[in-house]
N, C-alpha and C positions, 0 to 999 in steps of 0.2 A: 504493500500500500504506500509506503514512504517513497518507493521508487517511482510509482505512478504519479504521486503528487509532485515529486521533483521534476519529472518530465513535463507535466502540465505547467508548472511554475516557470521553467526555463522557456517553454514554448510561448507562454504569455509575455515574457520579457522580450523575446524575439519579435513578437507581434507589435509590442509597444515601440521598439526601436525602429522596425521597418515602417510602421504606421507613421511615425513622425517624419521619417525620411521621405516617404511618398507624398505626405501632405505638404511639406515645406519644399516644394519643387525647386525653388530658386537656390536652395542649399542642398539639393539632393545628393550630389556626389560627395560632399564633405560628410554629411550625416550618414549616408549609406556605408561609406568606407569606415567611419567610426563604429557603426553598428556591427559590421562584420569583424572588426578587430575585437570588439567586446565579446562577440559570440565565440571567436577563436579562443580567447582567454578562458572563457567558461568551459569550453570543450577540453582544453588542456588541463585545467584544474580538476575537472570532473573525471578525467581519464589519465591519471598519472602513469599508469602502467604501459601506455602506448609508446612504442619506440619510434623515434623519427626515422630510423632506418627503413621502416616499412613504407615510408613515403618516397623513397628514392625511385628514380625513373629508370626503368630498364628498357631495352629495345622493344620487348614485347608490350610493355605498358604503352609506349609511344605509338606502336603500330595499331594495337587495339583501340587506343584512344582516338587516333586519327580517323580510323574507319568508322567507329561508332558515332563520333561527333559529326562526321560528314553524312552518315545515313540519317541521323536525327534531323539535321538541317534539311536534307532532301524531303523528309516527311513534312516538315513545316512549309517548305517551298510548294509542294503539291497542294497542301491545305490552303495556302495563300492564293494559288492560281484558281482553285475551286471557288474561293470566296469572291474572286473577281468576276466570275461568270454566274454565280448563284444569286438569287434575289434576296440576299440578307444584308441589312445595313450595318455590317460589322467592320468594313474597311476603315472608317474614321477612327475606330479604337486602335487599329494597328498604327495609323499615323500618329495618334496621340501617344502611343507607347514609345515610339522613336523620339518624339519631342522631349520626353522625360528622361528615359534611360539611355538614349544614344550618346556616346562619348563625343565631346567636341574639342576638348583641350588635351594637350600631350599628357598631362598628369592623370587624366581620366583613364587613359589606356594603361598607364603604370599601375594605378590603383586596381584596375580590373584584373590584371594579370597577377599581380603580387599579393593582393589582399582579398578582393571580392570573390573571385572564382575559387581559389583554394579555401577561403573561409566558408563559403556556402557548402562545399563538399565535406569539409572537416566537421561542421556543425550538423547539417541536415542528414547527411548519410552516415558518416563515421560515428558521431556522438548520439544523435537522436534516434536514427533508424536502428542502430545496433541494439539499443536498449529496448525498443519496441519489439524487435524480432525476438529478443530473449524472453520477453513477456508473453507475446501473442503467437509466435511462430513466424516462419520466413515470409509466407505470402501475405498474411494479414499485416505483419510488421511493415513490409514495403508499401502496401496500400495505405495504411494509416499514416505512415511518415510522409508519403507523397501528398496525401490529402492535407496534412498539417502544413506542409511546405506551400501548397497552393493557397490555402486559406490565409496564410501570412501575407499574401499579395492582394487580398481583397480590398485593402485600404486604398488602393489606387483607384477603385471604382471602375476598373477596366476588365471586363469579362474575358477579353482575349488574353491578357497577361495571366489571369488566373488559370485559364484553360491550358495555356502554354506551360505554366509552372507545373501543373498536374501531369501533363504529358511527359515533360522532361524529367520531372521528379520520379515517375514510375520507371522511365528508361534508365536513369542513372542509379536509382535504387536497386533495380534488378541487376544491373551490371556489377554493382558493388557486392551484392549477395552472391553473384556468380563467381567472381574472381577474387573478392576480398582485397582489392587493390585500390587504395586511395589515390595513388599516382595515376592509375589508368583513367579514373573518372574525372580527375582534375584535367588531364589532357583532353579527354572527350568534351568536357565542358568548355575548355579553352578553344578547341577547334570549332565547336558549334558556334560560340560567340564571335569568333573571327569571321566565319561565313555570314552570320546574321547581322553583325554590326559594321564590318569593315569591307569584306570582299564583295558580297552580293546582298545588300540589305533588302528586306521585303517591303519596300515602299515605292516601287515603280508603278 
């Protein structure tokens, strides 16, 4: 019971931090970076037995990460192309998403690569999901953790971001349970974001 309350409490804190970041859009990158730093610290304090050696990047990690990140982006690309031809008024939400979370300054990219992407995987997959899997089992744990990850994005008021977070959360959660490699999902997340935000953004 104490473990469940601890998980709920930490998740509530993550919601508070992310909610403030998403609401104060003018300071989004500063607040979001600070939020992920805070969640990284909580993860490391709450899991002192975790060895940093497990996060080292091997060739296999890089290969799997590149392939899975690209496949996930391709799924999002197909979904975006479908939205452009289907009679659903959802494209403005995609444009709004880029206006908030799209990096514009050089330090945004550094924060994204060094803090935000690793921080999300350390907290949501390694820290939170691991505990939920221990309590509820592999499949339920991944689904619950992914849902909690998606709900933490509801403060944007953007249903497309919530849906994207749920989809990506399930994908990276399943990958983490499959390989137990933090390095691999960090690379996968990085490659996905490079496609989505830099190489071929879905705002055409």
